[in-house]
C-alpha positions in Angstrom: -22.4 -18.9 3.5 -21.2 -16.3 6.0 -19.0 -14.7 3.5 -21.8 -14.5 1.0 -24.2 -12.9 3.5 -21.6 -10.3 4.5 -20.9 -9.4 0.8 -24.6 -9.0 0.0 -26.1 -7.6 3.2 -23.4 -5.2 4.4 -22.3 -1.9 3.1 -19.9 -2.5 0.3 -17.0 0.0 0.2 -13.4 -0.1 -1.1 -11.1 -1.2 1.7 -9.7 1.9 3.3 -6.0 0.9 3.6 -5.0 -0.2 0.2 -7.4 1.2 -2.5 -5.3 4.2 -3.3 -8.4 6.4 -3.3 -7.2 9.9 -4.5 -10.2 11.8 -3.4 -9.0 12.5 0.2 -6.1 14.6 -1.2 -8.5 16.2 -3.7 -10.4 17.5 -0.7 -7.3 19.0 0.8 -8.1 22.5 -0.6 -11.4 22.4 1.2 -9.6 21.2 4.3 -7.2 24.1 4.3 -10.0 26.6 3.5 -12.4 25.4 6.1 -10.3 25.1 9.2 -10.1 28.9 10.1 -13.9 29.3 9.5 -16.0 29.4 12.7 -18.2 26.4 13.1 -16.3 24.3 10.5 -14.0 22.5 12.9 -15.9 19.2 12.7 -16.0 19.1 8.9 -12.3 20.1 8.8 -11.3 17.2 11.1 -13.3 14.7 9.0 -11.3 15.8 5.9 -8.0 16.0 7.7 -8.4 12.5 9.1 -9.0 11.1 5.6 -5.7 12.7 4.4 -3.6 10.8 6.9 -5.5 7.4 6.8 -7.3 7.8 10.1 -10.4 5.9 9.3 -13.2 6.2 11.8 -15.9 4.8 9.5 -18.0 8.0 9.2 -21.6 7.4 8.2 -21.7 3.9 9.8 -23.8 3.0 12.9 -22.1 0.7 15.4 -23.4 -2.9 15.5 -24.4 -2.6 19.1 -26.6 0.5 18.5 -28.4 -0.8 15.4 -28.7 -3.8 13.1 -25.4 -5.8 13.0 -24.9 -5.3 9.2 -25.3 -1.6 9.6 -21.9 -1.5 11.2 -20.1 -3.7 8.7 -18.2 -2.5 5.7 -16.9 -5.0 3.2 -14.6 -5.1 0.2 -14.9 -8.2 -2.1 -13.1 -8.3 -5.4 -11.3 -10.6 -7.8 -8.3 -9.5 -9.8 -6.2 -11.1 -12.5 -3.0 -10.0 -14.2 -1.3 -11.5 -17.2 2.2 -10.4 -18.1 4.5 -11.0 -21.1 8.2 -9.9 -21.5 10.1 -9.1 -24.7 13.3 -10.6 -23.2 14.1 -12.9 -20.3 17.1 -14.6 -18.7 18.0 -17.9 -20.4 15.5 -20.7 -19.7 13.0 -18.4 -17.9 9.3 -18.0 -18.9 8.3 -15.0 -20.9 4.6 -15.1 -19.7 3.3 -15.3 -16.1 -0.3 -15.0 -14.8 -1.4 -14.1 -11.3 -4.8 -13.7 -9.6 -6.4 -12.8 -6.2 -9.7 -13.1 -4.5 -9.9 -10.5 -1.7 -12.4 -10.2 1.1 -12.1 -7.6 3.8 -14.6 -6.8 6.5 -14.5 -3.9 9.0 -16.9 -4.2 11.9 -17.6 -1.0 13.8 -18.2 -2.2 17.4 -19.0 1.0 19.1 -18.8 4.8 18.8 -19.2 6.8 22.1 -18.5 10.3 23.1 -15.3 10.5 25.0 -14.3 6.8 24.3 -13.9 7.1 20.5 -14.5 4.3 18.1 -13.7 0.6 18.3 -13.3 -1.6 15.2 -12.3 -5.1 14.2 -10.8 -5.7 10.7 -10.3 -9.1 9.0 -8.9 -9.5 5.5 -8.3 -12.8 3.6 -6.8 -13.3 0.2 -6.8 -16.4 -1.9 -3.9 -16.1 -4.4 -2.7 -18.0 -7.5 0.3 -17.8 -9.8 0.3 -19.6 -13.1 1.8 -21.9 -14.1 3.5 -22.2 -10.7 3.5 -20.3 -7.4 7.3 -19.9 -7.7 7.1 -18.1 -11.1 7.4 -14.4 -11.3 8.1 -11.8 -14.0 10.7 -10.3 -11.6 12.7 -13.6 -11.7 12.2 -14.0 -15.5 13.6 -10.5 -16.4 16.3 -10.2 -13.7 14.6 -7.2 -12.1 15.5 -6.5 -8.4 11.9 -5.6 -7.5 8.5 -7.1 -8.1 6.9 -6.2 -11.4 3.5 -7.5 -10.2 2.6 -6.6 -6.6 -0.8 -8.4 -7.1 1.0 -11.8 -7.2 1.8 -13.7 -4.0 3.6 -16.9 -3.3 1.1 -17.7 -0.5 -1.9 -19.6 -1.8 -4.1 -18.3 1.0 -3.2 -15.6 3.4 -4.6 -13.6 6.3 -3.5 -10.1 5.3 -5.0 -8.2 8.2 -6.6 -9.1 11.5 -6.6 -6.3 14.0 -8.5 -4.2 16.5 -8.4 -0.4 16.1 -9.3 2.1 18.8 -9.6 5.8 18.2 -8.4 8.2 21.0 -8.3 11.9 21.9 -11.6 12.9 20.1 -10.7 10.8 17.1 -7.4 12.6 16.6 -5.4 9.3 16.9 -6.1 5.7 16.2 -4.1 2.7 17.6 -4.3 -0.7 15.9 -3.1 -4.0 17.2 -2.9 -7.4 15.6 -1.7 -8.5 12.1 -1.1 -5.2 10.3 0.3 -3.9 7.1 3.2 -1.5 7.8 2.4 0.5 4.6 -1.0 1.4 6.1 0.8 3.6 8.6 4.0 4.9 7.0 4.8 6.4 3.6 1.3 5.8 2.2 1.1 7.3 -1.3 -2.6 7.7 -2.2 -1.7 7.9 -5.9 0.4 4.8 -6.0 -0.4 2.3 -3.2 -3.0 0.1 -4.8 -1.9 -2.6 -7.2 -5.5 -3.5 -8.1 -6.1 -0.1 -9.8 -2.9 1.8 -10.0 0.8 0.9 -10.6 1.9 -2.8 -10.5 5.6 -2.4 -9.8 7.1 -2.4 -6.3 9.1 0.8 -6.7 5.8 2.7 -6.9 3.6 0.5 -4.8 5.7 1.0 -1.7 9.4 0.8 -2.4 12.2 -1.8 -3.0 14.4 -0.6 -0.1 12.9 -0.8 3.3 13.4 -3.9 5.6 11.4 -6.9 4.8 8.7 -6.2 7.4 7.8 -2.9 5.7 6.3 -4.5 2.6 4.8 -7.6 4.3 2.0 -8.1 6.9 3.2 -8.7 10.5 2.0 -8.9 14.1 2.4 -5.6 15.9 1.1 -2.1 16.7 0.3 0.8 14.3 -0.5 4.4 15.0 -2.0 7.3 13.0 -2.5 10.6 14.6 -3.2 14.3 14.0 -1.8 16.0 17.1 -1.9 19.5 15.7 -3.9 21.2 12.9 -1.3 20.7 10.1 1.0 18.0 11.5 0.5 14.2 11.5 2.6 11.6 13.3 2.3 7.9 12.3 4.3 4.8 13.2 4.5 1.1 13.8 6.3 -1.6 15.8 6.1 -5.1 14.3 7.5 -8.6 15.0 9.7 -9.3 12.0 9.5 -13.1 12.0 5.7 -13.1 11.8 6.0 -11.3 8.4 7.2 -14.6 6.9 4.0 -16.5 7.6 0.7 -16.3 5.7 -1.4 -16.6 8.9 -0.8 -15.4 12.4 2.6 -17.2 12.6 4.2 -19.6 15.1 7.6 -17.9 15.3 8.0 -14.8 17.4 10.7 -12.6 18.7 13.3 -13.2 16.0 13.8 -9.6 15.4 11.6 -6.5 15.2 11.1 -3.3 13.1 10.0 0.1 14.4 9.1 3.1 12.4 7.9 6.7 12.8 6.7 9.2 10.2 6.3 13.0 10.6 4.2 14.8 8.0 2.5 18.0 7.0 -0.8 18.9 5.3 0.2 22.0 3.5 0.0 24.2 0.4 2.8 24.6 -2.1 2.3 27.8 -4.2 -1.4 27.6 -3.4 -1.7 23.9 -4.4 -2.8 21.2 -1.8 0.1 18.9 -0.8 1.0 16.1 1.6 4.7 16.0 2.7 6.3 13.5 5.0 9.6 12.0 6.2 10.0 8.5 7.8 12.5 6.4 9.6 12.7 2.7 10.3 15.1 0.7 12.4 15.4 -3.1 12.6 17.6 -5.9 14.0 16.4 -8.4 11.3 17.2 -9.0 7.6 16.3 -11.6 5.0 18.9 -14.0 6.3 17.9 -13.9 9.9 14.2 -14.3 9.0 14.8 -17.2 6.6 16.7 -19.1 9.4 14.7 -17.6 12.3 18.0 -17.0 14.0 18.9 -13.4 15.0 22.4 -12.3 14.6 24.0 -10.6 17.6 24.7 -7.0 17.1 22.7 -6.6 13.8 21.0 -3.3 13.5 20.2 -1.1 10.5 18.2 2.0 9.6 16.1 3.0 6.7 14.8 6.5 5.7 12.1 7.7 3.3 10.4 10.9 2.1 7.2 11.4 0.2 5.7 14.4 -1.5 2.2 14.5 -3.1 0.9 17.6 -4.8 -2.5 18.0 -6.5 -1.9 20.5 -9.4 -5.5 20.3 -10.8 -8.7 18.7 -9.5 -7.8 15.3 -11.1 -4.1 15.7 -11.8 -1.4 14.8 -9.2 2.4 14.8 -9.1 4.3 12.8 -6.6 7.9 12.0 -5.7 9.4 9.5 -3.2 12.9 8.7 -2.0 14.1 5.8 0.2 17.5 4.6 1.4 18.6 1.8 3.7 21.7 0.4 5.4 23.0 -2.5 3.3 22.9 -5.1 6.0 19.1 -4.8 6.5 18.0 -3.6 3.0 15.3 -5.5 1.1 16.2 -5.5 -2.7 17.9 -2.1 -3.0 19.9 0.3 -0.9 18.6 3.5 -2.5 15.6 4.3 -4.8 14.1 7.5 -6.3 10.7 7.5 -8.0 8.7 10.3 -9.7 5.2 10.0 -11.1 1.9 11.5 -12.1 -1.7 10.3 -12.2 -4.9 11.5 -13.8 -8.3 10.3 -12.6 -11.6 10.4 -14.6 -9.7 10.7 -17.8 -11.6 12.3 -20.8 -14.5 12.9 -18.5 -15.1 9.2 -18.0 -15.8 8.5 -14.3 -13.5 5.7 -13.0 -11.0 5.9 -15.9 -7.5 6.7 -14.9 -3.9 6.8 -16.2 -0.5 7.1 -14.7 3.2 7.3 -15.5 6.2 6.9 -13.2 9.9 6.3 -13.4 12.2 4.9 -10.8 16.0 4.5 -10.3 17.1 1.7 -7.9 20.5 0.8 -6.6 20.6 -3.0 -5.9 21.7 -4.4 -2.6 23.5 -7.1 -4.5 26.8 -5.6 -5.7 27.0 -8.0 -8.6 23.9 -6.4 -10.2 23.6 -3.2 -12.1 21.5 -0.1 -11.3 18.0 -0.5 -12.5 15.8 2.1 -14.2 12.1 1.2 -14.5 9.4 3.1 -16.4 5.7 2.2 -16.0 2.6 3.6 -17.6 -1.0 2.4 -17.3 -4.5 3.2 -18.5 -7.5 2.0 -16.5 -10.8 1.6 -18.3 -14.0 1.5 -16.3 -15.9 -1.0 -18.5 -18.9 -1.4 -16.3 -19.8 -0.3 -12.8 -18.0 -3.3 -11.2 -15.4 -4.1 -13.9 -12.2 -2.4 -14.7 -9.6 -3.3 -17.4 -6.1 -1.9 -17.3 -3.4 -1.9 -19.9 0.0 -1.6 -18.3 3.5 -1.3 -19.9 6.8 -1.5 -18.1 10.2 -0.9 -19.5 13.4 -2.0 -17.8 16.2 0.2 -19.2 18.3 -1.5 -18.1 17.3 -4.5 -16.0 19.5 -5.0 -12.9 20.7 -8.3 -14.3 23.2 -7.8 -17.2 22.1 -11.2 -18.6 18.9 -9.5 -20.1 19.3 -7.3 -23.1 18.3 -3.7 -22.9 15.6 -2.5 -23.0 13.1 -5.1 -21.8 9.4 -4.4 -22.3 6.8 -6.0 -20.0 3.2 -5.7 -21.1 0.4 -6.4 -18.7 -3.4 -6.9 -18.8 -5.3 -6.5 -15.6 -8.9 -7.2 -14.9 -10.7 -6.4 -11.6 -14.2 -7.3 -10.7 -15.8 -5.8 -7.6 -18.8 -7.4 -6.0 
């Protein structure tokens, strides 16, 4: 009953952290033009914050200053993906389905001059994979990375549960609790939302960074805008807690720390967002599976991301990542290049994208993988989107699958 009242009575708005909303970067030209103008500092800061993911919930009144629901923002949606492959490993399924019910609520507790903003965030996901939670298109085709990031092997999970506090006149925000590392580091606004953009892991994050980068874990996250054109983000998380769907009961078995330095800039007069990131950890998949740290284990990962808006609705982006083999996730190096178009053919909400990635597997027995993905998203009704998605493994990392392998996907998303 409480969930229903929140969904109906509160402001409904796409969740800030993982919707892949392209419009903040589309406003970057305005950001760059406004900043030098006298009297435009406040507007410029609002736009600049949006470009680095510093969400201070503008336009919302705190729940202690007005009606409680005036300070609550919700995101409630259901999503389903069905995939079919042209070739699989012997004995594996050629079709897999996955679904998710997602509810996120952000409650703005207070906003005061000099003290900034305080917010509590909670996000729960009910997941399903058919015919069995252990099935995946990644396993069927021998790919080294997920081909459907919407799927989860946890039937129900608490994805985020955190308190966020803005500091220094809203130029920085510190979050504590169960966080998603990808909210803070290497966030690609054109390819970080599996419910409306790319489905495959090399584009929705990457296949390289240590396990706690992709998952949700207990820790601290920071986003900040210390100077006019520079942003500095980072996180520190408990690695073991990334293995549990709730808050976790195993702590201290390794950690991961990361920092990102980036610029809001212009490239030949075009708005751009450029960044470089580092991550260090003393945990890997083996230590997490056994919850037993290995003495002397340490590894580093690196990543770079460039996003350029070449026209009001057309973006180009590129990302690179590499990792020490002893702490890598599925690959030790990966390059990805892509493009997206929003509001295709003048249809508001429609969108399409194409991207290609090369991945070097961490398992030396596997081959290098090349993955091409294209999608077209159709805004059928105000609250319903249908996406046709095609992926081509050319080749798959596993030599037991013939080349090329085509994976077709149908995705439906209802927002309430």
